[in-house]
N, C-alpha and C positions, 0 to 999 in steps of 0.2 A: 179769127186771125191769130197767129202765133208770132212772137217777137223775141229777138235777142239783139243785144248791142255789145260789140267788142271794139275797143279803140275807136269809138265814134263812127263805126260802120254798123248800120242797122240792117238786120235781115228779117223780113216779114214773109210768112208762108201762109197760104190759104189753100187747103186741100178740098177736093170735091169728088164724091163718088160718081162713077160713070156707069149707070145700070145698063146702058146700051152696049157696053163693051165687057160686061160681066155675065157669068153664067154659074149660078149656085150648083146646078146639076153637074157641071164639069169642074167644079172646084176652082173657078177663076173669078177673081174680084179685082176690079181695076179702078184706080184713082188718078186724077190729074192733080197737080199741085202747081200753084203760081208762086214764084219767089220774086220779091223786090229787094234789091240791095241798094242802100242809100248811103252815100258818103257825107256824113255831117261833120267830118273833121276838116283839118286845114292842109292836108297833104294829098297829092294824087297817088292813087293805089291801083294795082292791077290784080284781078283774080287769076291765079295760075292753075290751081288744081282743086278738085272736090274729093271729099271722103264722106260717104253715106253709110250708116248702119240701119238696115231695114229689118224690122222684127215682125214676124207674123203672129197670129193669134195663139199659136202653140208655143211661142217663145223662141222659135228658130231664127237665128240671125243670118243675114247676108250682108257682106261688106262690098261696097262699090267704090273704087278709086279711079280717077282719071284726070286728064287734062281739061281744064276749063269747064264750061257748062254749055250745053246745046251747040257744041262746035265753036264756041267763042271764048276768048280770054279778055273780057271787057276791062277797059281802063276807065276809072272813075275819078274825075277831078272833084275838088270840094264842091258840094251842092248837087252833084250829079247822081243819077240813079240808073239802074239796069234792071229790067224785068224780063223774066222768061217763064214758060210753062213747060212742064215735062210730065211724065206719068210713071206709074209703078203698078205691076200686077202682084197679087198675093194669092196663095191657095186657100186663105181663110177670109172670113167676112170682117175681120178687124186686124189691126196691127198698129205700128207706129214707126216713125223715121226720125233720125237725128243725124248730126254730122258736123262737118266743118269745111270751110274753104281756106286754102292757103292763098294769102295775099302777098304782094311785094310792093314796097314803097319805091318812089322814083330813085331814091338813093341806094336801092338794092337790098333793103332789109326785109327778109321774109317774116311773116307772122300769120297765125291762124285766127280765124274768127268763127264764132259759134253759129251753127244753124239751130234754131229752136227745135226742141222735140215736139213733134206734132202727131196727132192721133189720126188714124185711118179707120173709119167706121162706115159700114154700109148702113142704110136707113133703118134696118131692123136690128142693128147692133150698136148701141150708144154707150159710151163711157166717158169718164173725165180723167185727165192726167193730173197727178199731184205734183 
């Protein structure tokens, strides 16, 4: 599990390789990742946008920006959490992802929170992030 905390908002990510959706022969490797966002602060916040940087095993980057996550812009009161699962394909058997979410307070103040950098590795390709 990978973890980052920004302004008392915790982001946990757990990636998992999906061999049934992958094909080494066709250069397609697929991972699911589950994200938990937990508000341990004392103010209500809303997730507005996402920004992902996805890097494959050759070092090629792809940036993804968009509104919310999985079609939602969740509001998190103090002590609340939001969990979702999404997926990502890569043309290589390894890579990593990192990024940020833009949040906004009830008072209208926008701020970014970190998504921890996490490794995407197929079972035959293991490594550690520094």
